[in-house]
C-alpha positions as CSV (number, residue, x, y, z in Angstrom):
1,M,102.3,85.2,110.2
2,N,104.6,88.1,111.1
3,L,106.0,89.5,107.8
4,A,107.7,92.6,109.2
5,V,111.3,93.3,108.5
6,S,113.0,95.1,111.4
7,P,114.0,98.7,110.7
8,I,116.7,98.3,113.3
9,A,119.1,96.9,110.7
10,D,119.4,100.3,109.0
11,S,120.5,101.9,112.3
12,V,123.0,99.1,112.8
13,R,124.5,99.7,109.4
14,V,124.8,103.5,110.1
15,Q,126.7,102.8,113.4
16,L,128.9,100.2,111.7
17,D,129.8,102.7,109.0
18,L,130.9,105.3,111.6
19,H,132.9,102.8,113.6
20,L,134.6,101.6,110.4
21,D,135.6,105.2,109.6
22,R,137.3,105.7,112.9
23,M,139.1,102.4,112.3
24,R,140.1,103.6,108.9
25,E,141.7,106.7,110.3
26,S,143.4,105.2,113.3
27,L,144.9,102.2,111.3
28,G,145.7,104.0,108.1
29,F,143.4,102.1,105.8
30,N,142.2,103.3,102.4
31,H,138.9,101.8,103.3
32,V,137.5,99.3,105.8
33,F,134.4,97.2,105.1
34,V,132.3,94.4,106.6
35,A,131.2,91.9,104.0
36,R,128.8,89.0,104.1
37,V,130.5,86.0,102.5
38,A,128.9,82.9,104.2
39,G,126.9,80.7,101.9
40,G,128.9,81.9,98.9
41,E,127.5,85.5,99.2
42,R,129.6,88.5,98.4
43,R,127.9,91.6,99.7
44,V,129.2,94.7,101.6
45,E,127.1,95.3,104.7
46,A,129.0,98.4,106.0
47,L,131.7,100.6,104.6
48,S,133.8,103.4,106.1
49,P,132.2,106.6,104.7
50,G,133.9,109.4,102.9
51,S,133.3,112.0,100.2
52,G,134.9,113.5,97.1
53,P,136.2,112.0,93.8
54,E,139.0,110.0,95.5
55,W,136.5,108.4,97.9
56,D,134.2,107.5,95.0
57,V,137.1,105.5,93.5
58,L,137.9,103.8,96.8
59,R,134.2,103.0,97.4
60,A,133.9,101.4,94.0
61,E,137.0,99.4,94.6
62,A,135.7,98.1,98.0
63,L,132.3,97.2,96.5
64,T,133.9,95.3,93.6
65,L,136.7,93.7,95.7
66,C,134.4,91.8,98.1
67,R,132.3,90.3,95.3
68,V,135.1,88.4,93.6
69,D,136.1,84.9,94.7
70,D,139.7,85.8,95.1
71,C,139.1,89.0,97.0
72,P,142.5,89.5,98.8
73,V,140.6,90.7,102.0
74,T,138.5,87.6,102.1
75,C,141.5,85.4,101.3
76,A,143.5,87.1,104.1
77,A,140.7,86.3,106.6
78,A,140.5,82.7,105.3
79,R,144.2,82.1,105.7
80,L,143.8,83.0,109.4
81,A,141.0,80.5,109.9
82,P,140.7,78.1,107.0
83,G,138.3,75.8,108.8
84,L,135.7,78.6,109.1
85,F,135.7,79.2,105.3
86,A,135.4,75.6,104.2
87,G,133.0,75.5,101.3
88,Q,133.1,79.2,100.7
89,F,135.5,78.9,97.8
90,A,135.2,76.8,94.6
91,G,138.5,75.1,95.5
92,P,141.4,75.9,97.9
93,V,141.7,79.4,99.3
94,P,143.3,81.4,96.5
95,D,146.9,82.5,97.2
96,T,146.8,86.2,96.7
97,T,149.9,87.1,98.7
98,A,152.2,87.1,95.6
99,R,150.2,89.9,94.0
100,E,149.4,91.9,97.1
101,A,151.4,95.1,96.8
102,T,151.0,98.4,98.5
103,P,148.4,99.1,99.7
104,A,148.3,95.7,101.4
105,A,145.1,93.9,102.0
106,F,144.1,92.8,105.6
107,G,141.1,90.8,106.6
108,V,139.8,88.8,109.6
109,P,136.7,86.6,109.9
110,V,133.7,87.9,111.7
111,L,131.3,85.5,113.5
112,L,127.8,85.5,114.8
113,S,127.3,85.0,118.5
114,N,126.6,81.3,117.9
115,G,130.1,80.9,116.4
116,A,128.9,80.6,112.8
117,L,130.8,82.5,110.1
118,Y,129.1,85.8,109.0
119,G,131.8,87.3,106.8
120,V,135.0,89.3,106.8
121,L,136.2,92.6,108.2
122,G,139.1,94.4,106.5
123,G,140.3,96.5,103.6
124,R,143.4,97.9,102.0
125,R,146.0,99.8,104.2
126,K,147.8,102.8,102.7
127,R,150.6,103.3,105.2
128,G,152.9,101.5,107.6
129,G,153.6,102.0,111.3
130,L,151.9,99.0,112.9
131,S,153.1,95.5,112.0
132,G,150.8,93.3,110.0
133,F,150.3,91.2,113.2
134,D,149.2,94.2,115.2
135,V,146.8,95.4,112.4
136,A,145.2,91.9,112.3
137,A,144.9,91.8,116.1
138,K,143.1,95.2,116.2
139,L,140.8,94.1,113.4
140,A,140.0,90.9,115.3
141,D,139.2,92.9,118.5
142,F,136.8,95.1,116.5
143,A,135.2,92.0,115.0
144,L,134.3,90.8,118.5
145,L,132.7,94.1,119.3
146,I,130.3,94.1,116.3
147,T,128.9,90.6,116.9
148,V,125.6,91.8,118.3
149,G,125.1,94.2,115.4
150,L,125.8,91.4,112.9
151,D,123.4,89.1,114.8
152,L,120.7,91.7,114.0
153,L,121.7,92.0,110.4
154,H,121.7,88.3,110.0
155,A,118.2,88.0,111.7
156,E,116.9,90.7,109.3
157,E,118.3,88.9,106.3
158,T,116.9,85.6,107.4
159,A,113.5,87.3,107.8
160,R,113.8,88.9,104.4
161,Q,114.6,85.6,102.8
162,K,111.7,84.0,104.5
163,T,109.3,86.7,103.4
164,R,110.7,86.6,99.8
165,G,110.1,82.9,99.7
166,M,106.6,83.2,101.0
167,V,105.7,86.0,98.5
168,Q,107.2,84.0,95.7
169,D,105.2,81.0,96.8
170,V,102.0,83.0,96.7
171,I,102.7,84.3,93.2
172,R,103.9,81.0,91.7
173,G,101.3,78.9,93.4
174,R,98.5,81.3,92.6
175,R,97.5,81.2,96.2
176,F,94.9,83.9,95.7
177,H,91.8,84.6,93.6
178,P,90.1,87.7,92.4
179,V,86.6,88.9,93.5
180,F,84.6,91.7,92.0
181,Q,82.7,94.5,93.8
182,P,80.4,96.7,91.7
183,V,80.3,100.5,91.6
184,R,76.7,101.2,91.1
185,D,74.6,104.1,89.7
186,V,71.9,104.4,92.4
187,E,69.7,106.4,90.0
188,T,69.5,103.6,87.3
189,G,70.6,100.6,89.3
190,D,73.3,99.9,86.6
191,V,76.8,98.9,87.5
192,I,79.2,101.3,85.8
193,Y,82.4,99.2,86.5
194,A,83.6,96.4,88.8
195,E,86.6,96.7,91.1
196,G,88.8,93.7,91.0
197,L,89.9,92.8,94.6
198,T,92.1,89.9,95.8
199,R,91.5,87.3,98.3
200,L,94.3,85.1,99.7
201,E,94.1,81.4,100.6
202,E,93.5,81.1,104.3
203,A,96.7,79.0,104.6
204,V,98.8,82.0,103.5
205,G,98.3,83.4,107.0
206,S,98.3,87.1,106.1
207,G,96.0,89.8,105.0
208,I,96.4,91.6,101.6
209,A,97.7,94.9,103.1
210,G,100.3,93.1,105.3
211,L,101.4,91.0,102.4
212,L,101.8,93.9,100.0
213,T,103.7,95.9,102.6
214,A,106.1,93.0,103.2
215,A,106.5,92.3,99.5
216,H,107.5,95.9,98.8
217,G,109.9,95.7,101.7
218,V,111.8,92.9,100.0
219,G,111.6,94.1,96.4
220,L,108.7,92.0,95.3
221,G,105.9,94.5,95.6
222,V,105.6,95.2,91.9
223,D,105.6,91.4,91.0
224,L,102.8,90.8,93.6
225,E,100.6,93.7,92.5
226,L,100.9,92.8,88.8
227,A,100.2,89.1,89.6
228,F,97.0,90.3,91.3
229,A,96.1,92.6,88.4
230,R,96.7,89.9,85.8
231,A,94.5,87.5,87.8
232,V,91.7,90.1,87.7
233,L,91.9,90.5,84.0
234,A,92.0,86.7,83.3
235,A,89.1,85.9,85.5
236,P,85.6,85.1,84.0
237,R,83.3,88.1,84.4
238,A,80.6,90.0,82.6
239,P,81.7,92.4,79.9
240,G,82.5,96.0,81.0
241,P,85.2,98.1,82.6
242,V,87.2,96.6,85.4
243,A,89.5,98.3,87.9
244,V,92.8,97.0,89.3
245,N,94.6,98.4,92.3
246,L,98.2,99.5,91.7
247,S,100.7,101.7,93.6
248,E,102.9,104.5,92.3
249,A,105.9,102.2,92.7
250,T,104.4,99.8,90.2
251,L,103.1,102.4,87.8
252,R,106.6,103.8,87.3
253,T,108.2,100.5,86.2
254,R,108.9,98.8,82.8
255,A,106.9,95.9,84.1
256,F,103.8,98.1,84.2
257,D,104.4,99.2,80.6
258,A,104.6,95.5,79.6
259,F,101.3,95.0,81.5
260,L,99.6,97.8,79.6
261,M,100.7,96.0,76.3
262,E,99.0,92.9,77.6
263,V,95.7,94.7,78.4
264,G,95.1,95.6,74.8
265,A,91.6,96.9,74.2
266,Q,90.1,95.8,77.4
267,P,88.3,98.7,79.2
268,L,90.6,99.2,82.3
269,I,90.7,101.5,85.2
270,V,93.8,101.8,87.4
271,E,92.9,102.7,91.0
272,L,96.0,104.4,92.5
273,T,96.8,103.0,96.0
274,E,99.5,104.2,98.3
275,H,102.1,102.5,100.5
276,A,104.0,105.8,100.7
277,P,103.6,109.4,99.6
278,V,104.0,110.1,95.9
279,S,107.7,110.7,95.4
280,D,107.6,112.4,91.9
281,Y,104.4,113.8,90.6
282,S,105.9,114.8,87.3
283,A,107.1,111.3,86.5
284,L,103.7,109.9,87.7
285,S,101.8,112.3,85.5
286,R,103.8,111.1,82.5
287,V,102.8,107.6,83.3
288,V,99.2,108.6,83.6
289,N,99.4,110.3,80.2
290,R,100.7,107.1,78.6
291,M,97.9,105.2,80.2
292,R,95.2,107.5,78.8
293,K,96.6,107.3,75.3
294,R,95.9,103.5,75.6
295,G,92.4,104.2,76.9
296,V,93.2,103.3,80.5
297,K,91.5,105.6,83.1
298,L,92.9,106.7,86.5
299,A,91.0,106.5,89.7
300,I,92.3,108.1,93.0
301,D,91.4,105.5,95.6
302,D,90.7,106.2,99.3
303,A,90.6,110.0,99.0
304,G,90.5,111.4,102.5
305,A,92.7,108.7,104.0
306,G,96.4,107.8,104.2
307,F,98.7,109.9,102.1
308,T,96.1,110.9,99.6
309,S,96.0,114.7,99.2
310,L,94.4,117.5,97.2
311,R,97.6,117.6,95.1
312,H,96.7,114.1,93.7
313,I,93.5,115.6,92.3
314,I,95.1,118.8,91.0
315,D,98.3,117.3,89.5
316,L,97.0,113.9,88.3
317,K,93.5,115.0,87.2
318,P,91.8,111.6,87.8
319,D,88.9,110.4,85.8
320,I,87.4,108.9,88.9
321,L,87.7,110.2,92.5
322,K,86.8,107.6,95.2
323,I,86.0,108.9,98.7
324,D,87.2,106.7,101.6
325,A,84.7,105.0,103.9
326,S,86.0,107.0,106.8
327,L,84.3,110.1,105.4
328,S,81.1,108.4,104.1
329,A,80.5,106.5,107.4
330,R,78.8,109.5,109.0
331,I,77.3,111.1,106.0
332,D,73.7,110.5,107.3
333,V,74.4,112.0,110.8
334,D,77.1,114.7,110.3
335,G,76.3,118.0,108.4
336,D,80.0,118.8,108.0
337,A,80.5,115.5,106.2
338,V,77.6,116.3,103.9
339,A,79.1,119.8,103.1
340,L,82.5,118.3,102.3
341,I,81.1,115.7,99.9
342,Q,78.8,118.2,98.4
343,F,81.8,120.4,97.7
344,L,83.6,117.5,96.1
345,Q,80.6,116.6,94.0
346,N,80.4,120.2,92.7
347,Y,84.1,120.0,91.8
348,C,83.6,116.7,89.9
349,D,80.6,118.1,88.1
350,E,82.7,121.1,86.9
351,T,85.7,119.0,85.8
352,G,83.9,116.0,84.4
353,T,85.3,113.7,87.1
354,L,83.3,110.8,88.3
355,L,82.7,110.9,92.1
356,V,82.4,107.5,93.8
357,I,81.6,107.1,97.5
358,E,83.0,104.0,99.1
359,G,81.9,102.2,102.3
360,I,78.1,102.3,101.8
361,E,76.6,99.9,104.3
362,R,73.2,101.5,105.2
363,E,70.2,102.8,103.3
364,D,70.4,106.0,105.3
365,Q,73.8,106.7,103.7
366,V,72.3,106.1,100.2
367,D,69.4,108.5,100.9
368,A,71.7,111.3,102.3
369,L,74.0,111.0,99.2
370,R,71.2,111.0,96.7
371,G,69.9,114.1,98.4
372,I,73.0,116.1,97.4
373,G,73.2,114.7,93.9
374,V,75.7,111.8,94.4
375,R,74.9,108.9,92.2
376,Y,77.9,106.4,92.2
377,L,78.3,104.3,95.3
378,Q,80.3,101.2,96.3
379,G,79.9,99.1,99.5
380,Y,78.3,96.0,100.9
381,H,74.9,97.7,100.9
382,V,75.0,98.2,97.1
383,G,77.0,95.1,96.1
384,L,79.1,92.4,97.7
385,P,82.5,91.3,96.4
386,E,81.9,88.1,94.4
387,R,83.9,85.7,92.3
388,Q,81.9,86.9,89.3
389,T,79.8,89.9,88.8
390,G,77.4,91.2,86.2
391,L,77.5,94.8,85.0
392,A,74.6,96.2,83.1
393,G,71.3,96.1,85.1
394,E,72.7,93.6,87.6
């Protein structure tokens, strides 16, 4: 299943904003906007840009205007083509002409290429010159020119709605289950903690990474991550610490604070994953401090891959540093890899940080790591992800 939402829509909105600004200047409008109104929606998709205190007032007016059922711009468009707007109002098209003073409101319908109503184009006009008929005609001409752009916006919105529905179905239907993969001390054979991972039902038709990316793209990433985390904590398992994977975006929400309250005294580790670079280390550090006061530890996941950087280690001071499989894969054949992990092990020994090496799939890797003092390993060779896992002496 393709869950991607096209980034083209952002470019379309930028171009529409610029075209609207030229129209605002040439026709003498206070502001011009394109609003989505079909299906009872009231949402500005593009708005003529500007700056300064006066523009802030006009912008706020435009954003508020389009949302109300008796928006004079929408009503002006509906009076031109009442058949297109059937069902878009609770009753008849409101008659706003009696209260439309200077600046007057103008609006025309805008359609998709298949002839279906998309919304309205218009705004408030601050000066005369052209007749009302000529203004409406020029707006109508522009409405024809932007059809292709609106088709793209409509396709994006349709894709977003489909993705939102699918993610919500995964959450509400619990179409996933947790599995647990041990992190093992190879000197003693003990499992020091288990990482809670998530597996989706096959019918979902997506992988975890793709689903999370799509969910964050439509504003449901936090909900999905915390649904996975709650399932991990609720699943039957042997006593002992368990880790859940959460992103910075989730950690910096009130929903995460509520999640911490639910955790209570359970021994928990949060493995920080990344869908994007950390945007605010100071804010994230404050979250980590609150976590630690509740006894929750921080692990930096996949160090050496993606956006993970040395600044994570210096600024966040993790309790656990996990080295990505891309570095451990050649530890038994590459002297440079050995030197790098030895350096990290020395750092962890000095700071009291636990170093965990991920991606262990061969005994030769285990031997190479034990030779430089690394004890804590994770991977298929030392423990498979399972529905339930033991901890001590597994």
